[in-house]
VEXDREN-2710 file (C-alpha; in Angstrom, 1 decimal):
% VEXDREN-2710
k/r/px/py/pz
1/UNK/-3.5/-38.1/2.4
2/UNK/-0.6/-35.8/1.4
3/UNK/-2.9/-32.8/1.5
4/UNK/-3.7/-33.5/5.2
5/UNK/-0.1/-33.8/6.4
6/UNK/0.4/-31.0/8.8
7/UNK/3.5/-30.1/10.8
8/UNK/2.4/-28.1/13.9
9/UNK/4.7/-25.3/15.1
10/UNK/5.7/-25.0/18.7
11/UNK/3.1/-22.3/19.3
12/UNK/0.3/-24.5/18.3
13/UNK/-0.1/-23.0/14.8
14/UNK/0.2/-25.2/11.8
15/UNK/3.4/-24.9/9.8
16/UNK/4.3/-26.0/6.3
17/UNK/3.9/-29.7/5.9
18/UNK/6.9/-31.8/4.6
19/UNK/5.5/-32.1/1.1
20/UNK/4.7/-28.4/0.9
21/UNK/7.6/-26.2/0.2
22/UNK/7.6/-22.8/1.8
23/UNK/8.3/-21.4/-1.7
24/UNK/5.0/-22.9/-2.8
25/UNK/3.3/-21.0/0.0
26/UNK/5.1/-17.8/-1.2
27/UNK/3.9/-18.4/-4.8
28/UNK/0.4/-18.8/-3.6
29/UNK/0.5/-15.7/-1.6
30/UNK/1.9/-13.7/-4.5
31/UNK/-1.2/-14.5/-6.6
32/UNK/-3.4/-12.7/-4.0
33/UNK/-0.8/-9.9/-3.7
34/UNK/-0.8/-9.2/-7.4
35/UNK/-4.6/-9.4/-7.6
36/UNK/-5.4/-7.0/-4.7
37/UNK/-2.7/-4.5/-5.7
38/UNK/-3.8/-4.6/-9.3
39/UNK/-7.3/-3.7/-8.4
40/UNK/-6.3/-0.6/-6.5
41/UNK/-4.7/0.9/-9.6
42/UNK/-6.7/-0.4/-12.6
43/UNK/-9.8/1.5/-11.6
44/UNK/-8.2/4.8/-12.5
45/UNK/-8.2/4.0/-16.2
46/UNK/-11.9/3.1/-16.1
47/UNK/-13.1/6.4/-14.5
48/UNK/-13.7/8.3/-17.8
49/UNK/-15.9/5.4/-19.2
50/UNK/-17.8/5.1/-15.8
51/UNK/-18.5/8.8/-15.9
52/UNK/-19.9/8.5/-19.4
53/UNK/-22.0/5.4/-18.7
54/UNK/-23.6/6.6/-15.5
55/UNK/-23.6/10.4/-16.4
56/UNK/-21.8/11.5/-13.2
57/UNK/-19.2/14.1/-12.4
58/UNK/-15.5/13.5/-12.0
59/UNK/-15.7/14.3/-8.2
60/UNK/-18.5/11.7/-7.8
61/UNK/-16.6/9.1/-9.7
62/UNK/-13.7/9.6/-7.3
63/UNK/-15.7/7.8/-4.7
64/UNK/-14.9/4.5/-6.5
65/UNK/-11.3/4.7/-5.4
66/UNK/-12.1/6.4/-2.0
67/UNK/-14.6/3.7/-1.0
68/UNK/-12.2/0.9/-1.8
69/UNK/-9.3/2.5/0.0
70/UNK/-11.3/3.3/3.2
71/UNK/-12.8/-0.2/3.6
72/UNK/-9.5/-1.9/2.7
73/UNK/-7.5/0.2/5.3
74/UNK/-10.1/-0.2/8.0
75/UNK/-10.3/-4.0/7.9
76/UNK/-6.6/-4.9/7.4
77/UNK/-5.8/-5.1/11.1
78/UNK/-9.1/-6.9/11.8
79/UNK/-8.3/-9.7/9.4
80/UNK/-4.7/-9.8/10.6
81/UNK/-6.1/-10.6/14.1
82/UNK/-8.7/-13.0/12.8
83/UNK/-5.9/-14.9/11.0
84/UNK/-4.0/-15.3/14.4
85/UNK/-7.2/-16.5/16.0
86/UNK/-8.8/-18.9/13.6
87/UNK/-6.1/-19.6/11.0
88/UNK/-4.4/-17.6/8.2
89/UNK/-5.4/-20.2/5.6
90/UNK/-9.1/-20.0/6.4
91/UNK/-9.1/-16.2/6.3
92/UNK/-6.9/-16.0/3.2
93/UNK/-9.0/-18.5/1.2
94/UNK/-12.2/-16.9/2.3
95/UNK/-10.9/-13.5/1.2
96/UNK/-10.0/-14.8/-2.2
97/UNK/-13.5/-16.3/-2.6
98/UNK/-15.2/-13.1/-1.4
99/UNK/-13.1/-11.1/-3.8
100/UNK/-14.2/-13.3/-6.7
101/UNK/-17.9/-12.7/-5.8
102/UNK/-17.6/-9.0/-5.2
103/UNK/-15.6/-8.5/-8.5
104/UNK/-18.5/-10.1/-10.4
105/UNK/-21.0/-7.9/-8.5
106/UNK/-18.9/-4.8/-9.5
107/UNK/-18.9/-5.8/-13.1
108/UNK/-22.6/-6.4/-13.1
109/UNK/-23.5/-3.2/-11.2
110/UNK/-26.7/-1.6/-12.7
111/UNK/-26.0/1.9/-11.4
112/UNK/-23.3/4.0/-9.8
113/UNK/-24.7/3.7/-6.2
114/UNK/-24.6/-0.1/-6.2
115/UNK/-21.1/0.0/-7.8
116/UNK/-19.8/2.0/-4.9
117/UNK/-21.4/-0.4/-2.4
118/UNK/-19.8/-3.3/-4.2
119/UNK/-16.5/-1.5/-4.2
120/UNK/-16.7/-1.1/-0.4
121/UNK/-17.4/-4.8/-0.1
122/UNK/-14.5/-5.6/-2.4
123/UNK/-12.1/-3.5/-0.5
124/UNK/-13.3/-4.9/2.8
125/UNK/-12.9/-8.5/1.7
126/UNK/-9.6/-7.8/-0.1
127/UNK/-8.2/-6.6/3.2
128/UNK/-8.0/-10.2/4.3
129/UNK/-5.3/-11.1/1.7
130/UNK/-2.3/-8.9/2.6
131/UNK/-1.9/-9.5/6.4
132/UNK/-2.6/-13.2/6.3
133/UNK/-0.3/-13.6/3.3
134/UNK/2.6/-11.9/5.1
135/UNK/1.8/-13.9/8.2
136/UNK/1.9/-17.2/6.2
137/UNK/5.4/-16.2/4.9
138/UNK/6.6/-15.4/8.4
139/UNK/5.4/-18.7/9.8
140/UNK/6.5/-21.0/7.0
141/UNK/10.0/-19.5/6.5
142/UNK/11.9/-20.3/9.7
143/UNK/15.4/-19.4/8.4
144/UNK/16.1/-15.7/8.7
145/UNK/18.0/-15.5/5.4
146/UNK/15.3/-17.4/3.4
147/UNK/12.6/-15.3/5.2
148/UNK/14.2/-12.0/4.1
149/UNK/14.6/-13.4/0.5
150/UNK/10.9/-14.4/0.6
151/UNK/9.9/-10.9/1.7
152/UNK/12.0/-9.5/-1.1
153/UNK/10.1/-11.6/-3.7
154/UNK/6.8/-10.6/-2.1
155/UNK/7.8/-7.0/-2.3
156/UNK/8.5/-7.4/-6.0
157/UNK/5.0/-8.8/-6.6
158/UNK/3.6/-5.9/-4.6
159/UNK/5.5/-3.4/-6.8
160/UNK/4.6/-5.2/-10.0
161/UNK/0.9/-4.9/-9.3
162/UNK/1.0/-1.1/-9.5
163/UNK/2.3/-1.3/-13.1
164/UNK/0.4/-4.4/-14.3
165/UNK/-2.9/-2.7/-13.5
166/UNK/-2.5/0.1/-16.1
167/UNK/-0.9/-2.2/-18.7
168/UNK/-3.7/-4.8/-18.5
169/UNK/-6.6/-2.4/-17.9
170/UNK/-6.0/-0.2/-20.9
171/UNK/-6.4/-3.0/-23.5
172/UNK/-9.3/-4.5/-21.7
173/UNK/-11.2/-1.3/-21.6
174/UNK/-10.5/-0.4/-25.2
175/UNK/-11.4/-3.9/-26.5
176/UNK/-14.5/-4.6/-24.3
177/UNK/-15.6/-2.2/-21.6
178/UNK/-14.7/-0.9/-18.1
179/UNK/-16.7/-3.8/-16.6
180/UNK/-14.0/-6.3/-17.8
181/UNK/-11.5/-4.9/-15.3
182/UNK/-13.6/-6.7/-12.7
183/UNK/-14.5/-9.8/-14.7
184/UNK/-10.8/-10.5/-15.3
185/UNK/-10.5/-11.1/-11.6
186/UNK/-12.7/-14.3/-11.9
187/UNK/-10.1/-16.7/-13.4
188/UNK/-7.3/-15.2/-11.3
189/UNK/-9.4/-15.8/-8.1
190/UNK/-10.2/-19.4/-9.2
191/UNK/-6.4/-20.1/-9.6
192/UNK/-5.7/-18.4/-6.3
193/UNK/-8.4/-20.4/-4.4
194/UNK/-7.2/-23.7/-5.9
195/UNK/-3.6/-23.0/-5.0
196/UNK/-4.5/-21.9/-1.4
197/UNK/-6.5/-25.1/-0.8
198/UNK/-3.8/-27.3/-2.1
199/UNK/-0.5/-25.5/-1.2
200/UNK/-1.2/-23.6/2.0
201/UNK/-0.6/-25.3/5.4
202/UNK/-3.8/-26.3/7.2
203/UNK/-4.9/-24.4/10.2
204/UNK/-5.6/-25.8/13.7
205/UNK/-8.9/-27.6/14.0
206/UNK/-10.3/-25.1/16.5
207/UNK/-10.1/-21.4/16.6
208/UNK/-10.9/-18.7/19.2
209/UNK/-13.5/-16.6/17.3
210/UNK/-15.7/-16.4/20.4
211/UNK/-13.0/-14.3/22.0
212/UNK/-12.7/-11.8/19.1
213/UNK/-12.6/-8.1/20.1
214/UNK/-15.6/-6.9/18.1
215/UNK/-16.0/-3.7/20.2
216/UNK/-12.4/-2.7/19.6
217/UNK/-12.7/-3.5/15.9
218/UNK/-15.7/-1.2/15.6
219/UNK/-14.0/1.7/17.5
220/UNK/-10.8/1.3/15.4
221/UNK/-12.8/1.0/12.2
222/UNK/-14.6/4.3/12.8
223/UNK/-11.4/6.2/13.7
224/UNK/-9.6/4.8/10.6
225/UNK/-12.5/5.4/8.3
226/UNK/-12.7/9.1/9.4
227/UNK/-9.0/9.5/9.1
228/UNK/-8.7/8.0/5.6
229/UNK/-11.8/9.8/4.4
230/UNK/-10.5/13.2/5.3
231/UNK/-7.1/12.4/3.8
232/UNK/-8.7/11.4/0.6
233/UNK/-11.3/14.2/0.4
234/UNK/-9.7/17.0/2.5
235/UNK/-8.3/18.8/-0.6
236/UNK/-11.8/19.0/-2.2
237/UNK/-13.6/19.9/1.0
238/UNK/-11.0/22.2/2.4
239/UNK/-8.7/21.2/5.3
240/UNK/-10.5/23.6/7.7
241/UNK/-14.0/23.1/6.4
242/UNK/-16.8/22.0/8.8
243/UNK/-16.8/18.5/7.3
244/UNK/-13.0/18.1/7.7
245/UNK/-13.2/19.4/11.3
246/UNK/-15.9/16.9/12.1
247/UNK/-13.7/14.2/10.7
248/UNK/-10.7/15.3/12.9
249/UNK/-12.9/15.3/16.0
250/UNK/-14.2/11.8/15.1
251/UNK/-10.7/10.5/14.7
252/UNK/-9.5/11.8/18.1
253/UNK/-12.6/10.7/20.0
254/UNK/-12.7/7.2/18.7
255/UNK/-9.0/6.8/18.8
256/UNK/-8.9/7.7/22.5
257/UNK/-12.0/5.5/23.1
258/UNK/-10.2/2.6/21.3
259/UNK/-7.0/2.9/23.4
260/UNK/-9.0/2.9/26.6
261/UNK/-11.0/-0.1/25.5
262/UNK/-7.9/-2.1/24.4
263/UNK/-6.3/-1.6/27.7
264/UNK/-9.2/-3.3/29.5
265/UNK/-9.9/-6.2/27.1
266/UNK/-8.2/-9.6/27.5
267/UNK/-7.6/-10.3/23.8
268/UNK/-7.4/-7.0/21.9
269/UNK/-7.5/-6.6/18.2
270/UNK/-4.2/-4.6/18.5
271/UNK/-2.1/-5.4/21.5
272/UNK/-0.9/-2.0/22.8
273/UNK/2.0/-3.7/24.5
274/UNK/3.6/-4.0/21.0
275/UNK/4.3/-0.3/21.4
276/UNK/7.2/-1.4/23.7
277/UNK/8.7/-3.5/20.8
278/UNK/11.3/-1.1/19.6
279/UNK/12.1/-3.1/16.4
280/UNK/8.5/-3.1/15.4
281/UNK/7.9/0.6/16.3
282/UNK/11.0/1.8/14.5
283/UNK/10.2/-0.3/11.4
284/UNK/6.7/1.2/11.3
285/UNK/8.1/4.7/11.6
286/UNK/10.5/4.2/8.7
287/UNK/7.7/2.5/6.7
288/UNK/5.4/5.4/7.3
289/UNK/7.9/8.1/6.3
290/UNK/9.1/6.2/3.2
291/UNK/5.6/5.3/1.9
292/UNK/4.4/8.9/2.5
293/UNK/7.3/10.3/0.4
294/UNK/7.1/7.5/-2.3
295/UNK/3.3/7.5/-2.8
296/UNK/2.9/11.3/-2.4
297/UNK/5.5/12.1/-5.1
298/UNK/5.0/9.2/-7.5
299/UNK/1.2/10.0/-7.5
300/UNK/2.1/13.2/-9.2
301/UNK/4.6/11.9/-11.8
302/UNK/2.0/10.3/-14.2
303/UNK/-0.1/13.5/-14.0
304/UNK/3.0/15.5/-15.0
305/UNK/3.8/13.1/-17.9
306/UNK/0.3/13.3/-19.3
307/UNK/-0.4/17.0/-18.7
308/UNK/2.9/18.6/-19.7
309/UNK/4.8/16.0/-21.7
310/UNK/1.7/14.9/-23.7
311/UNK/2.0/11.2/-22.8
312/UNK/-1.0/8.9/-23.3
313/UNK/-2.2/6.7/-20.5
314/UNK/-0.7/3.7/-22.2
315/UNK/2.7/5.4/-22.7
316/UNK/2.6/6.5/-19.1
317/UNK/2.1/2.9/-18.0
318/UNK/5.0/1.8/-20.1
319/UNK/7.1/4.6/-18.5
320/UNK/6.6/3.0/-15.1
321/UNK/7.5/-0.5/-16.4
322/UNK/11.3/-0.2/-15.9
323/UNK/10.7/0.9/-12.3
324/UNK/8.6/-2.2/-11.6
325/UNK/11.0/-4.5/-13.3
326/UNK/13.9/-3.0/-11.2
327/UNK/12.0/-3.7/-8.0
328/UNK/11.1/-7.2/-9.1
329/UNK/14.8/-8.0/-9.8
330/UNK/16.5/-6.2/-6.9
331/UNK/14.1/-7.0/-4.1
332/UNK/14.9/-10.7/-3.9
333/UNK/18.6/-9.9/-4.1
334/UNK/18.5/-7.5/-1.1
335/UNK/18.4/-10.4/1.2
336/UNK/22.1/-11.1/0.4
337/UNK/23.1/-7.7/1.9
338/UNK/21.2/-8.5/5.1
339/UNK/23.3/-11.7/5.6
340/UNK/26.5/-9.7/5.4
341/UNK/25.5/-6.4/7.1
342/UNK/22.9/-5.4/9.7
343/UNK/19.4/-4.8/8.2
344/UNK/19.5/-1.1/9.2
345/UNK/22.4/-0.5/6.9
346/UNK/20.6/-2.0/3.9
347/UNK/17.5/0.1/4.7
348/UNK/19.5/3.3/5.3
349/UNK/21.5/2.9/2.0
350/UNK/18.3/2.1/0.1
351/UNK/16.4/5.2/1.4
352/UNK/19.4/7.4/0.8
353/UNK/19.5/6.2/-2.9
354/UNK/15.8/6.8/-3.1
355/UNK/16.3/10.4/-1.8
356/UNK/19.0/11.0/-4.5
357/UNK/16.6/9.7/-7.2
358/UNK/13.8/12.0/-6.0
359/UNK/16.1/15.0/-6.1
360/UNK/17.1/14.2/-9.7
361/UNK/13.4/14.6/-10.6
362/UNK/13.2/18.1/-9.2
363/UNK/14.5/19.5/-12.5
364/UNK/11.5/18.4/-14.5
365/UNK/10.3/20.6/-17.4
366/UNK/8.6/20.3/-20.8
367/UNK/11.8/19.3/-22.5
368/UNK/12.3/16.3/-20.2
369/UNK/12.7/13.1/-22.3
370/UNK/11.5/9.6/-21.4
371/UNK/15.1/8.5/-20.9
372/UNK/15.7/11.4/-18.4
373/UNK/12.6/10.3/-16.5
374/UNK/13.5/6.6/-16.6
375/UNK/16.9/6.8/-15.0
376/UNK/15.9/8.5/-11.7
377/UNK/12.8/6.2/-11.6
378/UNK/14.9/3.1/-11.9
379/UNK/17.3/4.5/-9.3
380/UNK/14.3/5.1/-7.0
381/UNK/13.1/1.6/-7.5
382/UNK/16.6/0.2/-6.8
383/UNK/16.8/2.1/-3.5
384/UNK/13.3/1.2/-2.4
385/UNK/13.9/-2.5/-3.3
386/UNK/17.0/-2.5/-1.1
387/UNK/15.1/-1.2/1.9
388/UNK/11.6/-2.6/1.8
389/UNK/12.3/-6.3/2.0
390/UNK/14.4/-6.1/5.2
391/UNK/12.1/-3.5/6.6
392/UNK/9.1/-5.9/6.1
393/UNK/11.1/-8.7/7.6
394/UNK/12.0/-6.6/10.6
395/UNK/8.4/-5.7/11.3
396/UNK/6.8/-9.1/10.9
397/UNK/9.5/-11.2/12.6
398/UNK/10.0/-9.0/15.7
399/UNK/6.9/-10.5/17.4
400/UNK/6.1/-14.1/18.6
401/UNK/4.8/-16.3/15.8
402/UNK/1.2/-16.3/17.2
403/UNK/1.1/-12.5/16.7
404/UNK/2.5/-12.5/13.2
405/UNK/-0.9/-11.7/11.7
406/UNK/-1.4/-8.8/14.0
407/UNK/2.0/-7.4/13.2
408/UNK/1.3/-7.9/9.4
409/UNK/-2.0/-6.1/9.7
410/UNK/-0.4/-3.2/11.5
411/UNK/2.3/-3.0/8.9
412/UNK/-0.2/-2.9/6.0
413/UNK/-2.4/-0.4/7.8
414/UNK/0.7/1.8/8.2
415/UNK/1.3/1.6/4.5
416/UNK/-2.3/2.4/3.6
417/UNK/-2.5/5.4/5.9
418/UNK/1.0/6.7/4.9
419/UNK/0.1/6.5/1.2
420/UNK/-3.1/8.4/1.8
421/UNK/-1.4/11.0/3.9
422/UNK/1.5/11.4/1.5
423/UNK/-0.8/12.0/-1.5
424/UNK/-2.8/14.5/0.6
425/UNK/0.2/16.4/1.9
426/UNK/2.2/16.5/-1.3
427/UNK/-0.9/17.3/-3.3
428/UNK/-1.6/20.2/-1.0
429/UNK/2.0/21.3/-1.2
430/UNK/1.8/21.3/-5.0
431/UNK/-1.4/23.5/-4.9
432/UNK/0.1/26.0/-2.5
433/UNK/3.4/26.2/-4.3
434/UNK/1.6/26.9/-7.6
435/UNK/-0.2/29.8/-6.0
436/UNK/3.0/31.2/-4.5
437/UNK/4.9/30.8/-7.8
438/UNK/2.2/32.5/-9.8
439/UNK/2.5/35.6/-7.5
440/UNK/6.3/35.5/-7.6
441/UNK/6.6/35.1/-11.4
442/UNK/3.8/37.5/-12.1
443/UNK/5.5/40.1/-9.9
444/UNK/8.8/39.7/-11.6
445/UNK/7.4/39.8/-15.1
446/UNK/7.9/43.0/-17.1
447/UNK/5.8/43.4/-20.2
448/UNK/6.9/46.0/-22.8
449/UNK/4.4/46.7/-25.6
450/UNK/3.2/43.1/-26.2
451/UNK/1.6/42.1/-29.5
452/UNK/-2.2/42.3/-29.3
453/UNK/-2.7/38.5/-29.6
454/UNK/-0.1/37.9/-26.8
455/UNK/-1.8/39.9/-24.1
456/UNK/-4.2/37.2/-23.2
457/UNK/-1.6/34.4/-23.4
458/UNK/0.8/35.9/-20.9
459/UNK/-1.2/35.1/-17.7
460/UNK/-1.7/31.5/-19.0
461/UNK/2.1/31.2/-19.6
462/UNK/2.8/32.4/-16.1
463/UNK/0.4/29.8/-14.7
464/UNK/2.0/27.0/-16.7
465/UNK/5.5/28.0/-15.7
466/UNK/4.4/28.1/-12.0
467/UNK/2.8/24.7/-12.3
468/UNK/6.0/23.1/-13.8
469/UNK/8.2/24.7/-11.2
470/UNK/5.9/23.6/-8.4
471/UNK/6.4/19.9/-9.4
472/UNK/10.1/20.4/-9.0
473/UNK/9.6/21.8/-5.5
474/UNK/7.5/18.9/-4.5
475/UNK/10.1/16.3/-5.6
476/UNK/12.8/18.3/-3.7
477/UNK/10.6/18.1/-0.6
478/UNK/10.1/14.4/-1.1
479/UNK/13.8/14.0/-1.4
480/UNK/14.3/15.7/1.9
481/UNK/11.7/13.5/3.6
482/UNK/13.3/10.4/2.2
483/UNK/16.7/11.5/3.4
484/UNK/15.2/12.0/6.9
485/UNK/13.9/8.5/6.6
486/UNK/17.4/7.2/5.8
487/UNK/18.7/8.6/9.2
488/UNK/15.7/7.2/11.1
489/UNK/16.3/3.8/9.5
490/UNK/19.6/3.6/11.6
491/UNK/17.3/2.9/14.6
492/UNK/16.0/-0.3/13.1
493/UNK/18.1/-2.8/15.0
494/UNK/16.9/-6.3/14.2
495/UNK/17.3/-8.7/17.1
496/UNK/17.5/-12.4/17.1
497/UNK/14.4/-14.4/16.4
498/UNK/12.6/-15.1/19.6
499/UNK/13.3/-18.7/20.9
500/UNK/10.7/-21.2/20.0
501/UNK/10.5/-22.3/23.7
502/UNK/9.4/-18.8/24.7
503/UNK/6.8/-18.8/22.0
504/UNK/5.5/-22.1/23.1
505/UNK/5.3/-20.9/26.7
506/UNK/3.5/-17.7/25.6
507/UNK/1.0/-19.7/23.5
508/UNK/0.4/-22.1/26.4
509/UNK/-0.3/-19.3/28.8
510/UNK/-2.7/-17.6/26.3
511/UNK/-4.6/-20.8/25.6
END
């Protein structure tokens, strides 16, 4: 049967069969990418209705996002390794099916406690999709040019998911209820499962699950859970509170324990020898810096638009639409630059453009128009689109094919942690800057015989002015970080794809 025709790669892993175009594999993977990315953002619109239905506080409702992010971040490298061991198609398809089930459970949750539990499970299972999807792209696209183009298209789907969430979620919640943001996943999952069973290359008949590093996975999971938890909740707890300090200690202890364990085990969940892979390490460093700056600053922009410009949630979502469309258009085209110039040049130019765009946003005030916001955001998307596709390609193709899942898992883990850290750092910077600006503006303000009804308003006006100026300082800081990233990107020197004979020899020795 055509569906059983498999072309095995030289490393023993199944490749794309002759009747299965690599572009069909990419299309299949993009369905899962859109779905998982969409579910990370769409929940924010549902928070007010969830608070009303379950009679909870805003702080308590925040655990819906935190629970998903923690479980998703913890298990990304685990599923990347599982894909390498038992097959990316198996893990990817199982992840889509599990996401279908947990989405239905979330929509049917009878109380807030069970909803949080189901969100944990949803994030855990959704973690299987990104690393195995990137691994499938890496293994099915053997030509470097086509591979980079495929990563560009995948990046566009990744970017689009952050905007589609608010655009789809708003009408669903208004027309039905918050539960429908989970029910809508059902038909999408069915399509994704059908496509994966038909279009993805089959895996080897036997896997190596018996050799899986369960102990290392647990140690890594505890360290990552504590790290992401304190990054997500540290601003509420206080960065030096006893709870935060306990989280820091947990991260350090379990991280050291994890490194010691991985050095002794034969088949680690993360091969520490990858630290000697300069292309991978440099790509991860650039990814971490760029995602920290992007997520940390862009997390604040919707809040500014709604709080100080009076935008509704729907209008704010539409404000982000040109940015997403720009990334969707430019990302696939970025591969053309990498065929003419070294990848590090495309990444460096892209990050430098993104730095300029962020600096343009440092002049925000209450008179800023939608057009004045749109131009720097489109410029930002243009720069990021130039850099992210070759950056993803550099990270995932710098290792032997049999370790593509592990590299993809590490890359996605880096993005998750960088995003959480960026939001935490820039959010804290915003709070501290507001406090300092209130003192500075208040000290420089001279009041001469104010009208009786103006006396109470003056402190409020000082606070508002300080808040608006603080946003500008944050975007200026983000621009500086992104400019630093542009210089670091010059270290990403993409080498030639490792010879297939070497990969075959490595796979044979590991068997």
